[in-house]
N, C-alpha and C positions, 0 to 999 in steps of 0.2 A: 369871610366867615370861617370860623374854626369849628370843624365838625369832627367829633370823636366817636368812632364805632367800637362797640365791644361785641365779640363773637367767639364761638367755639370752632368755627371753620373759616378758612380763607385759602383759596387756590393761589399758588400751587403747593402750599405747605401742608394744609389739612383739608382733605376732601372726603366727605361721606355722601352728602346729598346736594341738592340744588343751591342751598345757602352758600356754599363755598364759591361756586361760579358766579352767583348773583352778586354777592358783596364785592368780590374781586373786580368784576367789570364795572359795577356801579360806582365804587370808590375811585377807580381810575378816571371815570368820566367826570365825577364831581371835582377831582383834583385839578382839572383844567382851569377852574375859576375860584377854587377855595383851598384853604389849608386843611388837608384831610389826614386824620390819623386812625389807625386800626390797632386794637389790642387783641391778642389771641394767645393761648397757651403754647408753651414750648415742650414738645414731647421728647421722649428719650432718644429717638433716632434722627432728630432734626438738626441738632446744633452744629454738626460738622459740615453741613451743606449750606450754611447761611453766613454771609460776610457781614459782621456787625460793625457799626460805625465807632464803637467805643463809648457812646453815651449810655449812661445807666441811670435808673430812677428807683427810688425807694417805693415800697408797696404799702406802707402803713404810716399813719400819722401818729407821732409819739404819744399824744394825749389820749389815743384810743387803745394803747397797749398796756394792759394790766396783767399780762402773763398767762392768758388762756392758751389752749393748744392752738387755736386759730391764729392768735396774735403772734405766737412763737414762730409758726410757719411763715407768716407774712414778714416777720422781721428777718428771716433767713432767705427771703425771696427778693427778686429784683426784676425790673423790666430792662431788656436789652433792645437797642434800637438798630433798625436798618431802614433803607429806603428803596422802594421798588415802584417803577412807573409813576413817579410823582407823588406817591403815598408814603407817609411815615408809618412804619410798622413797628410795634412794640411787643416783643415776645416776653411772656410771663415765665421767667425761669424760677422754678420753685420745686422744693423736694417732693411736693405732693403730685406734681405732673411729670416730673422726670422719671418716675418709675413706670409710667404708662407707655405702651407701644401703640395704643389706639385711643381716640378721644372719648368714645362712648362705651357703655356697658361695663364700666368699672364699679366695683362694689361700694365705693365711698363717694360717688359722684355728687350726691347732694351736699356733701361737705366740701369737696374740692371746688365745685362751681360756685358755692357761696363765697369761699375764700377768693377765688378769681374775680367774682363780681365786686367784692370790696376793693380789691386792688385796682380794678378798672375805674371805679368811682374815684378813688384817691388820685390816680394818674390823670383823669380828666380835669381835676382841680389844678394839679401841678402844671398841666399844659395850658391852663386858662382857656379851656374850650368854651365856645358859645353854646354848643349843643352836644349832649350825650345821646347817642342813638344806639340802643341795644337790640339784639336780635335773638329771639326765642328764649325759652325759659332758662337756658344755661347762664345767661348774663342779665336776667330780668331783675335780680336784686340790685344791680348797679343803678337801675332807674329808681327803685324804692329808696335806696340809701341816699341818692342825690336829692330826691324830694324831701327826705327827712332832714337833710343838712341845708337844703336851699341852694346848693351849688353843685354842678352848673345849674343855672336857672331854667334852661330850656331842655326838656326831656322828651324824647321820641322813642317809642317801642314798636318793633315790627314782629308780627306773628307770621312765621313761615309755615308752621304746622301746629294747629291747636290740639291735635291728638296727644302731643307730648307737652306736659305742663309743669313737670318738676314737683309733683305732689307726693308727700311723704307723711307717715304717721308722726304724731307729735313726739313720741319718745325718741325718734331718730334725729330730731332737730332742736334738742334742748340747747345746743351750742349757740343758737341764734340769740338767746337771751343775754349772752355774755359779750365781753369785748371781743372784737372791735365793732360788733353789729348793734347790740342793744335794741333788738327788735321785739315788739309785743307780738308774739306769734299768733294771738287771736285775730289780729288784723289781716293775717294771711290765710285764715281758716276758710276752707270750702269742703263741705260734706265730711267734716270731722278730720280733715287732713290739712297740713301746712302746704299751701300751694304757691310756689315761687312766682308763677306767671300771673296769678291774681294780684300780687303786689305791684307788678309793673302796670297792669291794666288800670288799677286803681289810681296810681300816682303819676302816670305819664301825662304830659300836656297834650300830646297827640299820639294816637294809636293807628298803625297801618297794618294791612295784610297785603298779600302779594298778587291779588287780582280782584276786580270788582265782583266777579261771580262768587268767589269764595267768601267775600265779606257778607253777601246776602245769605249764603248758606249757613254760616255760623251764627247768625242772629236767631236761629231756631234750633231746637233739639231734634234729632240727636247729633247733628253736625256740630253744634255748639259745645259738645263734650262737657256739659254741666257748667259752662261759663256763659251761655247765651244770655242769661239774666243780667250779668254784669256788663257784657258788651252792649246790650240794649240800653243800659243806664248811661253808657259812654257813647252812645250812637252818634251824637253830634260831633264827637272828636275821633271818630273811627272811619278810616278811609281805605278803600281798596285801590291799589296802584299796581298795574301790570308790570311784571319784571321785564327787563330788556336783556339783550345779549351784546357781547362785544363783537361788532360787525367786522372787525379786522381779524380777531381771533377765530371766529366761526365763519369762514369764507372759503368756499371750495376753490376759488381762483388763486389763492395764495397759501392754502393749507399744506404744509410740508409733510404732514403725517399720512396723507392719502396717496394712492398710487399715481394718479394723474389729475392735474388741476383742470378745472373747467368753469364756465360761467353759464348764464341762462341761454346764451346763443349756441354754446357747444355742449349743452348738458346731455343730449341724447348719446353722442359718442363717448363723452367723458364718463358718464355713469355706466355705460356698457363695459368700457375698459376697466373701470374700478371693480365692477362685479366679476368680470372674468378673472382678474388677478387675485381677488379675494378668494374665490373658489379654488384657484390653483394653489394659493398659499396654504389653505386649510386641507388640501387633498380631496376636494369634493368634485364629483362629476355630475353636474346638473345641466339640463338643457337650458341654454342661454335665452331661449324664447319665453321661458316661464317667468312670471313676475316674482320678484323677491320682496319679502316682508321682513324688515329689520325690527328687532326688539332688543333694547338695551335698558336694563333696569335692575334695581334691587328687587329680589324675589320676596315680597312681603304681602300680607293680607291686603293692605291698602291698594296695591297695584293691580288687583283684580285678575290674577292669572288663573284662578280656578274657573272663572267665567270663560277665559280664552280657551283653556284646555277642553272644556265642554264643547265650545263652538268648533274647535279644531277637529274633534272626533266626528261631530255631526256634519261638518262640511269638508270631510276628508277628500271628497271628489274634486274640490277646487284646485286650480293649477298652481297655487302659491308654493314657493319654497321659503320656509321660515328660518331665519338665521337669528339665534337667540344668544345674547351675552348677558350673564347675570349670576348673582349668588345671593344666598340668604336662607330662607326657610328650607329645612332639610326635606320636608315632604314635597315641596315644589321642585327642588333640585332633582329628587328621585323621579318625579313624574316627567320632567323634561329629559332626563337621562333615558327613561323607558322609551319615550317616543323617538328620541334621537337614535335609539338602537333598533326599535321595531318598525319605525317609519322613516328609514334613512333617506328615502327619496322625497320626503315631505318636510323634515325638520332637522336642524343641526343645533346642538347645544354646546356652548363653550362656557364652562363654569369659571367664575371669577370676574374681575373687572380689570380692563386694560384700556387706558385712555386712547392709545393709538388704534387699537382694534375697534373701539367704539366709533372713532371718526371714519375708519375704513368702512364700517357698516353703514353709517349715514351716507357716505359717498356712493356706495354700491346699491343701496335699496331703491326699489321703485315705490314702495309704501313703507310707512313706519307705524307700528301699532302700540297704542297706549290704552289698555282696558281698565283704567283706574276706577276704584269704587269712590274715591274722593281724591282731588288733586288741587292743592292750594293755588299753584300756578302751573307748574310743569315748565321745563325748559326744552326737553327733547323735541316737542312739536315745533318750537321756534327754530331749533337747529335744523330740523327736517325741512322746514320751509326754505331756509337758506341754502340747503344742499339739494333741493329739488326732489325730496322724498315725500310723497303725498301722505299726510297723517290720517290715520284711522283712529278716532278717539272717542271715549265715553263723554256724555254730556254732563260734565261736572266742572266746577271751579274755573281755573284759568284755561282749561282745555276748551270749554264752550265759548269763552271770551275770544279765543284766538283762532279757532278752526270753524269754518262756516260751510255747511253743505247747502249752498244756494241752488235754487232751480235755474238761475241764470248762470250759464257756464262761465261767463267772464268774471263772476264774483265768487266762484266756488274755490275753496282752499283746503278741502279735505272731505272726509266722511265721518259722520257722527252717529253714535248709537246710544241706547239707554244703558246706564251702569247696572252691573250685576244681572244682566239679562243676556244669556247666551244666544237666544233666538234673535234678538235685536243685533247683537254682534255678528252673528252668522249672516244675517241679511245685509249688513254693511259690507261684509267681505264679498258677498255675491255682487253687490253694486260696484265695488272696487274692481273685481275681476272683469265685469262687463266693460267698465271704463278702460281698463288696460288694453283691451283688444279693439277699442275704438280710438285709433291713434290720434285723430284730430282732437277729440275731447281730452284725451290723456295729456297730450302736449300742451294744450291750452291751460289746463289746470297747473301743470308744472311751470309754465311761464308765469301764471298768476302768483304762485307761492314764492318764486324766486325774485319777484318784483316787490315783495312786501318789505317794509322797513320796521324791523324789531330792535333797532338801536336804542340807546339810552336817552336820547335827546328829550323826547316828549315826557317820559316818566320822570326824568331828573327835574324837569321844570315843575311837575306836580309835587315832587318832594320838596322843592325849594319854596313853593307856595305854602306848603304845610309847615316848613321850618319858620317862615315869616309869621304865620299865625301863632306858632308856639312861642315866638319871641316878642309878640305884640306887647308893648308897654315896658319891654326890657331895654331895647336899644332905640 
């Protein structure tokens, strides 16, 4: 089977959120039994660190080029090929992306992602793909254009976060009427705006999202972000499939980025040593008998850190030491800096993102906190399971699908609280604190979570069943 993915992120080249890690590990697992290709933009800083094969592909069909601005850019663009971990990767080298140093937040992204989507649609035809599989709004028009042209015949669209839909005022999207798109913008209308994601939901053969729990949530408002009506119309073709992780990449027994490797049999000493060395590296003097709570996240409204900060102040008496790595909203950064300064024996804040430090935090933490207001899937709770850091999570989306606070200790895999409720979070922290000092119970939960299998095998089988449905009658 020839599978073609179009995406704005792909680890290790472009990473902002979970999409990058998810698609990288998913496509590598798929490539064991399929011919898998991935297309993504080439940003200004990337070209020098990639070894290209020399294969190049055009980005526009000549019959679609009548000289519009978009067509002129596409005619000056090309796809450059490389291969990594069995996956063929095609980088969109284009004047419109080579001026960017980051993938999101650029002023003309509605234009640039439309151009990229057309190029992906065109490349999928050149590669004779059986399936085009697009991810989030940035490449959603590649699905719409494929449906419009009838090629590739099988089209799958995955929603990683419905809160971002690529909706824009009509006056900003007049270029879609022209070559090479020729789109009736009224077909993309939602609440008086042109909505890129709507086009993919309408025209995909199969729609997925990244956990069963999130699928159920977005079928109703407000979680449906004004598209619940359309998702209900497509309900029979809408599936929630839990993300997996690369069990070789995220494995404390072989992870070269952490201080000391360990497994579930040596976790107690291994995590103690990782915590000790992390504190030493950061110049922190913390009682090693205190439980450490790791937090690694973008600091955005979605992630629920206002709720955490309220709970932190109200439960200041708890013995936890919070180690926070993140960047984002300035008000949240200031709040974390404030507590890092005024409550130095309770919380440490490292502004920014660092992949190595993130892994060190996972390896050192006794608990890992995710207070999200909504979370389509979440990956950090899965990484935490693998690294023996007991998750404390809100009851939303993929978090509630993967973390279970069972009354039976042998089935307990974390602590769960109600979203946007600082009292509920505070009570979960109380329960976690009590568990930490009950060593038999704590060690049993750690053993439970490190025995879980979050690899891609089961989820990939579900995707391939879905691919087979989408291709029914085609092959």
